[in-house]
Structures are given as C-alpha cells and as structure tokens.
C-alpha positions in Angstrom: -22.5 2.8 -0.2 -23.4 1.5 -3.0 -21.0 0.2 -5.8 -22.0 -0.4 -9.2 -21.5 -4.1 -10.5 -18.2 -5.4 -11.4 -16.0 -8.6 -11.5 -15.4 -10.6 -9.1 -14.2 -14.1 -10.7 -13.7 -15.1 -14.0 -14.1 -19.1 -15.3 -11.2 -20.8 -16.2 -7.7 -22.3 -13.5 -7.2 -20.2 -10.4 -3.7 -19.4 -9.9 -3.4 -22.1 -7.0 -4.6 -24.7 -9.8 -8.3 -25.5 -9.3 -10.8 -24.0 -11.4 -14.3 -22.3 -11.3 -16.9 -23.3 -15.0 -18.6 -21.6 -16.4 -22.0 -23.6 -14.9 -20.4 -22.3 -11.6 -20.4 -19.1 -12.7 -24.5 -19.4 -14.2 -25.2 -21.3 -10.8 -23.7 -18.5 -8.4 -25.7 -15.4 -10.2 -28.9 -17.7 -10.9 -29.1 -18.8 -7.2 -28.0 -15.4 -5.2 -30.5 -14.7 -2.9 -30.0 -12.5 0.5 -32.7 -12.9 1.6 -32.3 -16.9 1.8 -28.2 -16.6 2.4 -26.7 -13.2 2.1 -23.2 -13.1 1.5 -21.2 -11.0 3.7 -17.6 -8.9 2.7 -14.6 -10.3 4.7 -11.0 -9.2 4.8 -8.7 -12.1 3.7 -11.8 -15.1 4.2 -11.4 -14.1 7.9 -14.3 -13.9 10.2 -14.3 -12.4 14.1 -17.0 -12.7 16.5 -16.2 -8.9 18.2 -17.6 -6.5 16.6 -14.6 -4.0 16.7 -12.1 -6.4 15.6 -10.3 -5.9 12.0 -11.9 -9.0 10.7 -15.7 -7.9 11.4 -17.4 -7.7 8.4 -17.2 -4.8 5.6 -20.6 -4.9 3.8 -23.2 -6.8 2.4 -23.2 -8.5 -0.8 -26.9 -7.1 -2.6 -27.0 -8.8 -5.8 -25.0 -11.2 -8.7 -25.0 -11.4 -12.3 -22.8 -13.2 -15.0 -21.7 -12.4 -18.5 -19.1 -12.9 -21.1 -16.0 -10.4 -20.9 -14.0 -9.4 -24.1 -12.1 -12.3 -24.2 -15.1 -15.4 -24.0 -14.4 -15.9 -20.7 -17.8 -16.1 -18.2 -17.3 -13.9 -15.8 -19.3 -13.5 -12.3 -20.0 -9.5 -11.2 -21.3 -8.0 -7.9 -22.7 -5.4 -5.8 -22.0 -4.6 -2.7 -23.1 -2.5 0.0 -20.0 -1.7 1.2 -19.3 0.1 5.2 -17.3 3.2 5.6 -14.2 1.1 6.7 -14.2 -0.5 3.5 -14.2 2.8 2.1 -11.3 4.3 4.6 -9.4 0.8 3.4 -10.0 1.3 -0.1 -8.7 5.1 0.0 -5.8 4.0 1.5 -5.0 1.1 -1.3 -5.3 -1.5 1.2 -7.1 -4.8 0.3 -8.4 -3.6 -3.5 -9.2 -7.2 -5.1 -11.7 -9.5 -4.5 -11.6 -13.5 -3.6 -15.2 -15.1 -3.7 -15.9 -18.1 -1.6 -18.0 -21.3 -3.3 -20.2 -23.7 -2.1 -20.1 -26.4 -5.1 -23.4 -28.3 -3.8 -25.6 -26.1 -1.6 -28.3 -27.2 0.5 -28.4 -30.5 -1.7 -28.7 -28.6 -5.0 -26.4 -29.8 -6.4 -25.2 -26.5 -7.8 -22.7 -23.3 -6.9 -23.6 -20.5 -4.3 -21.5 -17.6 -3.6 -21.3 -17.7 0.5 -18.9 -14.7 1.0 -16.8 -12.2 -1.3 -13.3 -11.3 0.9 -11.4 -8.6 0.3 -7.3 -9.2 -0.4 -4.0 -8.0 -2.2 -3.7 -12.0 -3.5 -7.4 -12.7 -5.8 -6.9 -16.9 -6.8 -8.9 -15.5 -9.5 -7.6 -14.2 -12.3 -9.6 -11.0 -14.3 -11.1 -9.2 -11.1 -11.8 -5.6 -10.9 -9.5 -3.3 -8.4 -12.2 -2.1 -6.1 -12.2 1.8 -6.8 -14.9 4.3 -4.4 -15.2 7.7 -5.4 -15.2 9.8 -1.7 -15.9 13.5 -3.0 -16.2 15.3 -5.9 -12.2 16.8 -6.9 -14.4 20.3 -8.6 -17.4 22.0 -6.6 -18.6 22.0 -10.6 -18.3 18.1 -10.9 -21.5 16.2 -11.3 -21.7 12.9 -9.9 -21.8 9.9 -12.2 -21.7 6.4 -13.0 -17.9 5.9 -13.4 -16.2 2.8 -15.7 -15.0 -0.1 -13.6 -15.9 -0.6 -9.7 -16.3 3.1 -9.1 -19.5 4.8 -8.2 -20.7 8.2 -6.4 -20.9 8.2 -3.0 -24.0 9.6 -2.0 -24.3 12.2 0.4 -27.8 11.6 2.2 -29.3 15.1 3.8 -30.0 15.7 7.7 -33.4 14.4 8.4 -36.5 16.5 9.3 -35.6 15.9 13.0 -32.2 17.3 12.9 -33.3 20.0 11.0 -35.9 21.4 13.7 -33.5 20.5 16.1 -30.4 23.1 14.5 -33.0 25.5 13.8 -34.6 25.8 17.9 -30.9 25.7 19.2 -29.4 28.1 16.2 -31.8 30.9 15.9 -30.5 34.3 16.1 -33.3 36.3 14.3 -35.4 39.4 15.1 -38.5 38.8 16.7 -40.6 38.8 14.7 -38.3 36.1 12.8 -38.0 34.3 15.3 -42.2 33.5 16.1 -42.9 32.9 12.7 -39.8 30.1 12.8 -41.4 28.5 16.0 -44.6 28.3 14.7 -43.2 26.9 11.4 -40.9 24.2 13.6 -43.6 23.1 15.6 -46.0 22.2 13.0 -43.7 20.1 11.7 -42.4 18.7 14.8 -46.1 17.6 15.1 -46.1 16.3 11.6 -42.9 14.4 12.0 -44.3 12.8 14.9 -48.0 11.6 13.5 -45.9 9.7 10.5 -43.6 8.0 12.8 -46.5 6.9 14.7 -48.3 5.3 11.7 -44.2 3.9 10.8 -44.6 2.3 14.2 -47.6 0.4 13.8 -46.0 -1.1 10.4 -42.2 -1.5 11.5 -41.6 -4.7 10.3 -38.5 -5.7 12.9 -38.0 -5.1 16.7 -35.0 -3.1 15.5 -37.5 -0.7 13.0 -39.8 -0.2 16.2 -37.2 1.0 18.7 -35.8 2.9 16.4 -38.7 4.6 15.4 -40.0 4.9 18.6 -37.5 7.0 19.7 -38.1 9.2 17.2 -41.2 10.2 18.4 -40.2 10.6 22.6 -37.7 12.8 20.9 -39.8 14.6 19.1 -42.9 14.6 21.1 -40.4 16.3 23.8 -39.1 19.1 21.5 -42.5 20.0 20.9 -43.3 20.0 24.7 -40.5 22.0 25.3 -42.0 24.6 22.3 -45.3 24.8 23.7 -44.1 25.7 27.4 -41.7 28.2 25.8 -44.7 29.2 23.7 -47.0 29.7 27.4 -44.2 32.4 28.1 -43.8 34.3 25.5 -46.1 37.7 25.6 -48.6 38.4 22.3 -47.4 40.5 20.6 -43.2 40.8 20.5 -41.8 43.5 22.1 -40.3 46.6 20.1 -37.0 46.4 19.6 -34.7 49.1 21.3 -33.6 51.6 18.5 -30.7 51.5 16.1 -29.9 54.5 16.0 -30.8 54.2 12.2 -33.8 55.3 9.8 -35.2 51.8 8.1 -35.8 49.9 11.6 -33.9 47.1 13.2 -30.7 45.3 12.1 -30.3 42.0 10.9 -28.0 40.2 12.3 -26.6 38.0 9.3 
C-alpha cells in the first residue's frame, strides 16, 4: 500500500541528545535513490534473516523530500509502500511512529543518506507523524480521497483477465445459447491474453518477472486447450431445452 508523504524526522535535538541538522535533512532528501540503495521499513530497527519472522521487512521507502514546518524547522518526509502486515499492525495501533537510520557519510560523499526507516512506539526525533492507513470506506457512498497528514486510501486491485475468465468458465449457470456465447468470448479473451503475455515474456526485465509471465502463459494455454476439447464434443446446434410449462420460453436461472 502506497502512502502519502509523512514526516519521519525534524531538524534539531533528538530526545537522546543528538542532533539532526538542516543540512542532513536536505542531503537525505536530495540523495535518496531506491535504485542505488533502497531503504526498507523495519520493526524497531531490528532485522531478521527469516522471511516469516516478526522482524522481517514491513515495506519500502519510495521517496523522500524536505520542507519547512510551521515553526521554521526543516523536516524530512517519506513516502512508503507498506506491506499488509504493517497495515494490520497500524490497525491495532501498534508501532505508529517512525525512526530513521542516518548514514552521515554515505559512500564517501561526505553527505547524509537515509538507509532505513523503523516503525516504533518511541521515536527519537521530535515532530514525527503518526502513521495512519485507511483500510476501507465507512459508508457505501463515500469516496476515497487523499486525507490529511499520513492517511491514504487503500486501492483494491480488480481481478486480472485470467481470474475473470476462470470464474466465468467454472461458474456458468446460463442456458445453452448463453453458454455458447460465453465460451466463445472466454476463448477469444484467453487467446488475446496469451498473445500479450508471450510478447511480455520477450521483454521481461528479470528472472522473477519471466517466471511469473511464463506460468501465466502455461495456465492460459491449458485453459484454452480445455475449451477447445470441450467445444469439439458439442453439437453444432444447441439442443432444445425442456418445456417449462410457460408460453414465453425457457426459464432463466438468475
């Protein structure tokens, strides 16, 4: 889940007596590049090598920026991509503040870099925002919009074409004529999807993307073969349905 920008640090003294300078705030905002060194989101700055540990990563920092607050302090703002586990923690009002990890002299440049972000209940820097995530709409007629501070709407992804086609094939409950029409549409949709995925396979940027696309192609090809086999055994003209006792044709199961 992608958040709005929210404050993760403020220039000045920290609660343990150290100091974050205005220059460091500006340098971290200017220098941050997730392609060069991506900062991840951790629980209380602790890291585990086990992916199912409580101290696994809880997201990634997407971008940083600096600005002045109402009191003239320089503040660092971050935008993160939070995992569902972090959203769930936040829903329980746990680890709602942030704490940054600063490398004062990053890669010999003499400038500061933010190398990590922790969620905590005891931030060292003053003036950090409380993390908030909007999980769902409270009213059916409400619209999601950007909220104040660190609140952002959670966008639900629609089912992909393959999922819709599978649901269509497995859940058909229409009459014979409608079934043939849906099977035809499903076959065309699967064929188009396979064509697009094969094109994507040639341009897959890395092995993980390649494997995922390849798996989709294999699944879609199998589904198309199943439809083709099924159609080959169907009569050219659908059989007349049994009389329903009504004068206006077959009953429709709605």
